PAKOL-551983 format. One record per residue (C-alpha): residue number from 1; x, y, z; residue in one letter. Coordinates in pm, whole numbers, plus 50000, padded with zeros to 5 digits. Example, Ala and Ser with C-alpha at 12.3 -4.5 7.8 and 13.67 -1.06 7.14 Angstrom:
! PAKOL-551983
TINU resi     u     v     w resn
TINU    1 51230 49550 50780    A
TINU    2 51367 49894 50714    S
This chain:
! PAKOL-551983
TINU resi     u     v     w resn
TINU    1 11470 81246 87042    M
TINU    2 11252 81547 86971    F
TINU    3 11546 81714 86797    R
TINU    4 11612 81410 86576    R
TINU    5 11253 81379 86463    I
TINU    6 11227 81757 86420    W
TINU    7 11532 81768 86189    I
TINU    8 11410 81467 85991    A
TINU    9 11065 81622 85969    G
TINU   10 11215 81946 85841    S
TINU   11 11386 81757 85558    V
TINU   12 11062 81573 85483    S
TINU   13 10860 81894 85479    W
TINU   14 11102 82048 85228    I
TINU   15 11036 81748 85005    G
TINU   16 10663 81798 85060    G
TINU   17 10684 82159 84942    M
TINU   18 10881 82049 84636    I
TINU   19 10603 81796 84576    Q
TINU   20 10313 82045 84610    S
TINU   21 10482 82300 84383    T
TINU   22 10558 82035 84121    S
TINU   23 10207 81885 84137    A
TINU   24 10044 82225 84096    A
TINU   25 10268 82315 83803    W
TINU   26 10220 81976 83636    L
TINU   27 09843 82019 83654    M
TINU   28 09859 82366 83497    T
TINU   29 10066 82218 83212    S
TINU   30 09819 81936 83153    M
TINU   31 09491 82133 83166    T
TINU   32 09361 82488 83152    D
TINU   33 09065 82410 83383    S
TINU   34 09076 82628 83700    P
TINU   35 08865 82369 83880    L
TINU   36 09113 82086 83817    L
TINU   37 09403 82306 83925    V
TINU   38 09222 82396 84250    A
TINU   39 09132 82029 84305    L
TINU   40 09502 81950 84359    V
TINU   41 09468 82123 84697    Q
TINU   42 09138 81944 84758    T
TINU   43 09296 81605 84680    A
TINU   44 09578 81678 84925    A
TINU   45 09334 81760 85206    T
TINU   46 09055 81509 85132    L
TINU   47 09230 81222 85319    P
TINU   48 09246 81444 85627    F
TINU   49 08868 81470 85614    V
TINU   50 08804 81100 85549    L
TINU   51 09078 80939 85759    L
TINU   52 09152 81185 86042    A
TINU   53 08906 81029 86293    P
TINU   54 09039 80679 86217    L
TINU   55 09400 80802 86241    A
TINU   56 09329 80967 86575    G
TINU   57 09175 80648 86714    A
TINU   58 09475 80448 86591    L
TINU   59 09708 80695 86764    A
TINU   60 09524 80648 87096    D
TINU   61 09506 80267 87074    I
TINU   62 09814 80139 86888    Y
TINU   63 10187 80203 86890    D
TINU   64 10238 80558 86768    R
TINU   65 10592 80501 86645    R
TINU   66 10476 80217 86422    M
TINU   67 10193 80432 86283    L
TINU   68 10442 80706 86195    M
TINU   69 10661 80452 86018    L
TINU   70 10366 80317 85819    I
TINU   71 10245 80665 85723    G
TINU   72 10585 80783 85601    N
TINU   73 10641 80460 85409    S
TINU   74 10306 80504 85230    V
TINU   75 10404 80860 85137    C
TINU   76 10742 80752 85000    A
TINU   77 10584 80476 84791    L
TINU   78 10311 80703 84648    A
TINU   79 10560 80971 84546    V
TINU   80 10796 80713 84396    L
TINU   81 10515 80573 84179    I
TINU   82 10411 80925 84072    L
TINU   83 10770 81010 83977    G
TINU   84 10815 80695 83772    L
TINU   85 10481 80741 83592    L
TINU   86 10566 81102 83513    T
TINU   87 10908 80996 83387    L
TINU   88 10734 80762 83143    Q
TINU   89 10479 81026 83041    G
TINU   90 10188 80824 83182    L
TINU   91 10058 81076 83438    T
TINU   92 09711 81221 83367    T
TINU   93 09520 81483 83571    P
TINU   94 09321 81211 83747    W
TINU   95 09629 80998 83818    V
TINU   96 09793 81305 83970    L
TINU   97 09488 81374 84188    L
TINU   98 09463 81009 84298    A
TINU   99 09829 80975 84400    L
TINU  100 09816 81317 84568    T
TINU  101 09527 81183 84775    A
TINU  102 09728 80870 84865    V
TINU  103 10015 81095 84975    L
TINU  104 09772 81288 85195    G
TINU  105 09648 80959 85340    G
TINU  106 09997 80858 85448    G
TINU  107 10048 81200 85603    T
TINU  108 09730 81185 85809    I
TINU  109 09817 80836 85938    I
TINU  110 10144 80971 86078    A
TINU  111 10040 81322 86189    M
TINU  112 09806 81255 86488    P
TINU  113 10049 80991 86616    A
TINU  114 10332 81246 86618    W
TINU  115 10123 81528 86764    Q
TINU  116 09997 81302 87045    A
TINU  117 10354 81175 87107    S
TINU  118 10504 81518 87169    V
TINU  119 10400 81515 87535    L
TINU  120 10571 81174 87574    E
TINU  121 10903 81334 87480    I
TINU  122 10876 81682 87638    I
TINU  123 10701 81831 87940    S
TINU  124 10365 82009 87920    R
TINU  125 10514 82353 87988    D
TINU  126 10723 82321 87670    K
TINU  127 10428 82222 87448    L
TINU  128 10377 82570 87302    T
TINU  129 10746 82597 87218    A
TINU  130 10743 82250 87060    A
TINU  131 10441 82332 86844    I
TINU  132 10610 82659 86745    S
TINU  133 10922 82465 86643    L
TINU  134 10712 82222 86440    N
TINU  135 10545 82516 86268    S
TINU  136 10886 82674 86213    L
TINU  137 11020 82363 86037    S
TINU  138 10710 82343 85821    F
TINU  139 10730 82707 85724    N
TINU  140 11105 82695 85672    L
TINU  141 11021 82427 85419    A
TINU  142 10762 82663 85268    R
TINU  143 11044 82913 85210    C
TINU  144 11296 82671 85061    I
TINU  145 11079 82402 84903    G
TINU  146 10884 82598 84637    P
TINU  147 11192 82777 84505    A
TINU  148 11393 82455 84509    L
TINU  149 11108 82271 84340    G
TINU  150 11083 82537 84069    A
TINU  151 11457 82512 83994    E
TINU  152 11442 82132 83978    I
TINU  153 11148 82157 83736    I
TINU  154 11339 82402 83513    I
TINU  155 11665 82206 83519    I
TINU  156 11559 81840 83535    A
TINU  157 11181 81820 83498    G
TINU  158 10878 81750 83717    V
TINU  159 10947 81376 83744    A
TINU  160 11286 81434 83910    I
TINU  161 11128 81669 84164    S
TINU  162 10883 81393 84261    F
TINU  163 11166 81142 84299    L
TINU  164 11361 81394 84511    T
TINU  165 11066 81412 84749    N
TINU  166 11060 81032 84775    A
TINU  167 11420 81041 84901    L
TINU  168 11343 81295 85174    T
TINU  169 11110 81050 85350    Y
TINU  170 11408 80826 85422    L
TINU  171 11532 81078 85682    A
TINU  172 11210 81052 85883    M
TINU  173 11200 80673 85855    I
TINU  174 11559 80653 85984    A
TINU  175 11481 80882 86280    A
TINU  176 11175 80676 86375    L
TINU  177 11373 80352 86359    L
TINU  178 11618 80505 86608    A
TINU  179 11338 80601 86852    W
TINU  180 11315 80344 87131    K
TINU  181 10968 80439 87246    R
TINU  182 10877 80273 87578    P
TINU  183 10576 80047 87552    K
TINU  184 10268 80145 87749    T
TINU  185 10053 79871 87901    I
TINU  186 09684 79942 87954    S
TINU  187 09486 79759 88219    T
TINU  188 09161 79834 88034    L
TINU  189 09012 79588 87784    P
TINU  190 09079 79681 87422    A
TINU  191 08816 79895 87250    Q
TINU  192 08683 79824 86904    S
TINU  193 08799 80068 86637    M
TINU  194 08443 80181 86557    A
TINU  195 08373 80253 86922    Q
TINU  196 08702 80441 86963    A
TINU  197 08624 80664 86664    V
TINU  198 08272 80724 86793    T
TINU  199 08404 80816 87138    D
TINU  200 08643 81067 86983    G
TINU  201 08365 81241 86791    F
TINU  202 08134 81233 87093    R
TINU  203 08396 81385 87323    F
TINU  204 08466 81670 87079    A
TINU  205 08094 81734 87023    W
TINU  206 07996 81722 87391    Q
TINU  207 08286 81947 87503    S
TINU  208 08165 82302 87431    P
TINU  209 08510 82462 87449    A
TINU  210 08664 82211 87207    I
TINU  211 08370 82210 86966    S
TINU  212 08392 82590 86942    R
TINU  213 08763 82568 86859    L
TINU  214 08698 82305 86593    I
TINU  215 08420 82514 86440    G
TINU  216 08642 82821 86435    K
TINU  217 08921 82621 86270    G
TINU  218 08687 82506 85992    F
TINU  219 08550 82854 85929    L
TINU  220 08898 83009 85930    F
TINU  221 09050 82761 85682    S
TINU  222 08744 82761 85453    F
TINU  223 08742 83136 85415    C
TINU  224 09122 83176 85386    A
TINU  225 09178 82887 85145    S
TINU  226 09258 83129 84861    A
TINU  227 09615 83172 84987    V
TINU  228 09679 82799 84930    L
TINU  229 09457 82720 84630    A
TINU  230 09487 83027 84407    M
TINU  231 09867 83089 84362    P
TINU  232 09899 82844 84063    P
TINU  233 09613 83021 83883    L
TINU  234 09751 83364 83972    L
TINU  235 10092 83262 83840    A
TINU  236 09932 83163 83507    V
TINU  237 09741 83493 83486    E
TINU  238 10060 83689 83560    L
TINU  239 10251 83476 83307    D
TINU  240 10511 83416 83581    A
TINU  241 10605 83059 83488    G
TINU  242 10722 82787 83725    A
TINU  243 10984 83015 83881    R
TINU  244 10721 83279 83950    G
TINU  245 10497 83021 84117    L
TINU  246 10789 82908 84333    G
TINU  247 10859 83271 84417    F
TINU  248 10498 83330 84528    M
TINU  249 10475 83012 84735    L
TINU  250 10815 83086 84884    G
TINU  251 10688 83429 84983    G
TINU  252 10403 83268 85174    F
TINU  253 10659 83041 85341    G
TINU  254 10880 83334 85444    V
TINU  255 10582 83505 85602    G
TINU  256 10473 83183 85771    A
TINU  257 10822 83130 85912    M
TINU  258 10824 83486 86045    A
TINU  259 10487 83417 86207    G
TINU  260 10628 83104 86371    S
TINU  261 10930 83292 86505    L
TINU  262 10711 83568 86645    M
TINU  263 10448 83337 86794    L
TINU  264 10608 83288 87136    S
TINU  265 10661 83663 87174    W
TINU  266 10310 83741 87048    V
TINU  267 10156 83499 87298    R
TINU  268 10319 83693 87583    T
TINU  269 10153 84014 87460    K
TINU  270 09815 83894 87334    L
TINU  271 09559 83635 87438    S
TINU  272 09474 83351 87204    G
TINU  273 09144 83519 87118    E
TINU  274 09316 83841 87009    R
TINU  275 09574 83652 86802    I
TINU  276 09300 83482 86599    V
TINU  277 09109 83809 86561    L
TINU  278 09408 84009 86435    F
TINU  279 09510 83723 86206    A
TINU  280 09163 83720 86049    A
TINU  281 09175 84096 85994    I
TINU  282 09522 84079 85836    M
TINU  283 09422 83791 85609    L
TINU  284 09113 83975 85486    S
TINU  285 09332 84274 85391    V
TINU  286 09609 84072 85226    T
TINU  287 09368 83852 85029    I
TINU  288 09201 84171 84908    G
TINU  289 09538 84298 84786    V
TINU  290 09595 83963 84616    L
TINU  291 09265 84001 84429    A
TINU  292 09362 84346 84296    L
TINU  293 09729 84278 84223    S
TINU  294 09863 84263 83868    N
TINU  295 10232 84243 83962    A
TINU  296 10434 83944 84079    L
TINU  297 10615 84134 84355    W
TINU  298 10288 84267 84501    L
TINU  299 10124 83924 84495    S
TINU  300 10431 83775 84663    T
TINU  301 10425 84045 84932    L
TINU  302 10054 83984 84995    A
TINU  303 10115 83610 85028    L
TINU  304 10406 83673 85266    A
TINU  305 10184 83883 85494    L
TINU  306 09913 83618 85464    S
TINU  307 10158 83352 85583    G
TINU  308 10261 83564 85881    S
TINU  309 09895 83573 85990    A
TINU  310 09799 83216 85895    W
TINU  311 10049 83037 86119    I
TINU  312 09982 83224 86449    P
TINU  313 09610 83159 86406    A
TINU  314 09652 82791 86320    L
TINU  315 09910 82729 86596    S
TINU  316 09699 82909 86855    T
TINU  317 09388 82705 86774    L
TINU  318 09591 82382 86773    Q
TINU  319 09753 82461 87110    V
TINU  320 09416 82544 87264    E
TINU  321 09268 82213 87143    V
TINU  322 09567 82007 87257    Q
TINU  323 09573 82173 87601    M
TINU  324 09199 82124 87651    S
TINU  325 09168 81746 87614    C
TINU  326 09272 81461 87848    P
TINU  327 09530 81204 87744    K
TINU  328 09285 80922 87674    W
TINU  329 09135 81110 87379    V
TINU  330 09422 81341 87278    A
TINU  331 09496 81178 86943    G
TINU  332 09131 81162 86844    R
TINU  333 09056 81521 86944    T
TINU  334 09357 81652 86752    I
TINU  335 09253 81447 86450    S
TINU  336 08898 81585 86460    V
TINU  337 09042 81936 86462    F
TINU  338 09276 81845 86175    S
TINU  339 08981 81698 85986    M
TINU  340 08775 82014 86027    A
TINU  341 09066 82238 85928    F
TINU  342 09147 82025 85623    A
TINU  343 08780 82008 85529    L
TINU  344 08773 82387 85530    G
TINU  345 09077 82409 85302    I
TINU  346 08953 82141 85061    G
TINU  347 08595 82268 85043    A
TINU  348 08714 82627 85013    G
TINU  349 08957 82538 84734    A
TINU  350 08686 82353 84540    A
TINU  351 08445 82643 84588    M
TINU  352 08699 82901 84472    L
TINU  353 08794 82685 84174    G
TINU  354 08426 82666 84074    W
TINU  355 08385 83044 84111    I
TINU  356 08698 83101 83902    A
TINU  357 08568 82867 83630    S
TINU  358 08237 83052 83594    I
TINU  359 08373 83406 83640    S
TINU  360 08741 83483 83697    S
TINU  361 09028 83415 83935    V
TINU  362 09006 83773 84062    S
TINU  363 08640 83730 84161    W
TINU  364 08719 83403 84339    A
TINU  365 08991 83568 84548    V
TINU  366 08757 83861 84619    T
TINU  367 08499 83616 84755    A
TINU  368 08763 83475 84989    S
TINU  369 08843 83829 85109    C
TINU  370 08478 83901 85192    L
TINU  371 08447 83567 85373    A
TINU  372 08750 83649 85591    M
TINU  373 08583 83974 85694    L
TINU  374 08298 83758 85824    L
TINU  375 08547 83547 86023    V
TINU  376 08697 83861 86175    A
TINU  377 08350 83981 86276    A
TINU  378 08266 83650 86445    T
TINU  379 08601 83650 86629    S
TINU  380 08541 83975 86818    V
TINU  381 08359 83809 87108    R
TINU  382 08532 83471 87094    M
TINU  383 08666 83339 87426    R
TINU  384 08889 83038 87498    F
TINU  385 08845 82834 87817    A
TINU  386 09157 82626 87878    Q
TINU  387 09156 82386 88178    P
TINU  388 09467 82341 88389    S
TINU  389 09685 82030 88376    A
TINU  390 09551 81916 88715    D
TINU  391 09191 81943 88599    E
TINU  392 09262 81706 88309    L
TINU  393 09395 81434 88539    Q
TINU  394 09182 81130 88618    V
TINU  395 08976 81187 88931    S
TINU  396 09097 81012 89250    P
TINU  397 08747 80867 89280    V
TINU  398 08820 80644 88978    V
TINU  399 09108 80478 89162    E
TINU  400 08867 80347 89426    S
TINU  401 08641 80169 89177    F
TINU  402 08639 79788 89207    V
TINU  403 08494 79619 88902    M
TINU  404 08335 79272 88914    P
TINU  405 08484 79006 88690    D
TINU  406 08239 79010 88397    I
TINU  407 08293 78914 88034    D
TINU  408 08386 79245 87860    P
TINU  409 08146 79164 87576    R
TINU  410 07843 79142 87807    S
TINU  411 07590 79417 87768    G
TINU  412 07428 79655 87742    P
TINU  413 07501 79769 88097    V
TINU  414 07214 79965 88253    L
TINU  415 07296 80210 88534    V
TINU  416 07048 80390 88758    T
TINU  417 07109 80650 89028    F
TINU  418 06818 80741 89256    E
TINU  419 06821 81080 89431    Y
TINU  420 06586 81229 89690    R
TINU  421 06550 81601 89622    V
TINU  422 06342 81841 89835    P
TINU  423 06100 82056 89630    P
TINU  424 06292 82376 89703    E
TINU  425 06610 82222 89554    N
TINU  426 06443 82093 89237    T
TINU  427 06534 82385 89001    P
TINU  428 06900 82379 89107    A
TINU  429 06905 81999 89087    F
TINU  430 06770 81991 88732    R
TINU  431 07022 82252 88621    Q
TINU  432 07309 82059 88782    A
TINU  433 07190 81734 88626    M
TINU  434 07183 81894 88283    Q
TINU  435 07554 81970 88312    A
TINU  436 07629 81626 88457    L
TINU  437 07434 81460 88176    G
TINU  438 07650 81636 87919    R
TINU  439 07961 81500 88093    I
TINU  440 07815 81149 88098    R
TINU  441 07739 81167 87725    R
TINU  442 08082 81314 87655    R
TINU  443 08244 81015 87825    D
TINU  444 08042 80761 87628    G
TINU  445 07702 80680 87785    V
TINU  446 07394 80616 87573    R
TINU  447 07029 80711 87620    T
TINU  448 07090 80933 87924    W
TINU  449 06763 81034 88091    R
TINU  450 06642 81206 88405    L
TINU  451 06297 81107 88532    S
TINU  452 06074 81192 88829    Q
TINU  453 05873 80938 89027    N
TINU  454 05499 80999 88983    I
TINU  455 05402 80844 89317    D
TINU  456 05688 81005 89510    D
TINU  457 05773 81342 89341    P
TINU  458 06082 81393 89558    E
TINU  459 06240 81080 89411    L
TINU  460 06439 81133 89089    W
TINU  461 06615 80869 88876    A
TINU  462 06910 80918 88645    E
TINU  463 06937 80633 88394    T
TINU  464 07183 80559 88116    F
TINU  465 07353 80265 87953    Q
TINU  466 07681 80155 87800    S
TINU  467 07686 79920 87498    P
TINU  468 07896 79662 87686    S
TINU  469 08078 79600 88011    W
TINU  470 08402 79689 87832    R
TINU  471 08261 80028 87732    D
TINU  472 08131 80082 88085    Y
TINU  473 08480 80028 88229    I
TINU  474 08629 80270 87979    H
TINU  475 08365 80531 88057    R
TINU  476 08422 80500 88429    T
TINU  477 08797 80556 88386    S
TINU  478 08736 80891 88212    R
TINU  479 08610 81086 88510    R
TINU  480 08833 81394 88548    L
TINU  481 08923 81622 88833    V
TINU  482 08753 81901 88636    A
TINU  483 08426 81707 88656    D
TINU  484 08410 81693 89036    E
TINU  485 08240 82035 89083    P
TINU  486 07951 81913 88867    Y
TINU  487 07911 81599 89078    H
TINU  488 07932 81811 89393    A
TINU  489 07666 82050 89260    A
TINU  490 07428 81757 89220    V
TINU  491 07501 81625 89568    M
TINU  492 07441 81968 89721    A
TINU  493 07076 81938 89617    C
TINU  494 07025 81585 89750    V
TINU  495 06917 81466 90094    T
TINU  496 06930 81117 90237    G
TINU  497 07097 80829 90061    E
TINU  498 07181 80793 89692    V
TINU  499 07112 80448 89549    V
TINU  500 07308 80310 89256    R
TINU  501 07200 80004 89059    R
TINU  502 07399 79840 88782    R
TINU  503 07247 79572 88560    R
TINU  504 07376 79383 88262    V
TINU  505 07132 79247 88005    S
TINU  506 07132 78867 87977    R
TINU  507 06974 78634 87723    A
TINU  508 06714 78397 87867    L
TINU  509 06915 78092 87764    Q
TINU  510 07232 78227 87924    D
TINU  511 07338 77982 88200    P
TINU  512 07474 78269 88409    D
TINU  513 07117 78366 88494    L
TINU  514 07079 78037 88685    R
TINU  515 07402 78086 88876    A
TINU  516 07366 78109 89253    P
TINU  517 07532 78454 89283    D
TINU  518 07283 78672 89098    L
TINU  519 07410 78971 89294    G
TINU  520 07701 79000 89052    T
TINU  521 07458 79122 88786    W
TINU  522 07220 79337 88989    D
TINU  523 07369 79502 89295    K
TINU  524 07202 79777 89498    T
TINU  525 07422 80015 89693    E
TINU  526 07339 80291 89941    T
TINU  527 07587 80546 90068    T
TINU  528 07559 80840 90307    P
TINU  529 07530 81181 90146    T
TINU  530 07870 81338 90084    G
TINU  531 08067 81537 89831    P
TINU  532 08224 81242 89643    L
TINU  533 08153 80912 89818    D
TINU  534 07808 80869 89661    W
TINU  535 07966 80698 89360    N
TINU  536 08199 80472 89555    A
TINU  537 08283 80121 89441    S
TINU  538 08076 79809 89479    L
TINU  539 08218 79496 89637    P
TINU  540 08281 79230 89376    S
């Protein structure tokens, strides 16, 4: 199944490269504004910024195969409309930008669903190879697509190249229709879309290792965006024509494909941190050559070397993100990374287009070169912290939880843990609680606080809430094996019994408040001190 989708995706990516080459060339033929030409790249990446969090949440909640079908169908329809409008001579710069954005929207709907589905088809130990193959197909398309697009433009016109791309989406749609993806049944109550998106952002923000990777991805793509945004303008300055533009973009694709082929070997020789560092150094050099070049062959060579550095860096960052998040939030975390990376490309392209419009294309590319030197400097001390597969599994403690039968919409749910901490353990306890609080917030709690009893200074209370009983159940199910040392560190500072209280807010007119069994809503539990049993389940 992976092979079928990979082949279909390769065909679709070739069509996408034909599309991007044709869109860039059409814009240069309609306007001489560097900003509008650069905005073609911005329009392609803007949907990734706006829709990536939503697409990631959809990928974690709904059927991923169906999302991929919808996304590819949207892409095919947008390109078909663009081709027909261009055939009739009705395409304007703003129509081109708008339909390019719609095409990007369809792509981002499908992409997180496919990336999160890879581990459903292959085993975890083959993930790096699978991502390398996906990068290989994309960069093979970078080699073939621009040159093929240029020849179609010369022979048949831009409109036919758009219609050719529309046909390539049929291969992916056919492969997805043949995929009999097994349905997964969740025992958890369904989350609202807004809450799912919020949880994805919160997890990425409250996970230091992942947030650093996302920040690095944004900085890298923002500073290196010249290699994607500037070739159309460079082709115009070199008077290279459509074939010259295809030649330059194809050169980038050849280099990117070489980078994909070398990635597995490079990862056996270098750590992920060193790969990103060396890629940043190489990109700063090649972009500098691109700024000084006045020959087509030299610009093409510089773009080829840029592609060979771009892909190892992007693939390495993507692998690190994907290997660092648990399954429940995989689609959303990948989409947040994709959003940040696309935001960097789009914002960088717009910035370089503005610089080119007020000065020159050469100065814009020079600015990108200097920015990449900054990225290389910040990458010297960068370190990746990748958890093991076992650490990302749900903790065995979660399996022992017994939840009362409460309406999922009830809430907020207020939770309190009371700890008795000897004075000599207070500094260590506060430090351990700081780490535990970050984990609680990462998993979805609100208004987390740690307080000390004024009348009994040895008594500490940890309080937090979930918006509803449904959200509380979801949060409880997210406790990971990797989190257990933080819980154990807290318990090592505690003496006596730990008391847990759970309350759900009720309106005064709610008849449940007059029910005989009030213990369902406010239950106090005490457990002996131990490494894990302090958070054991309550009887329903």
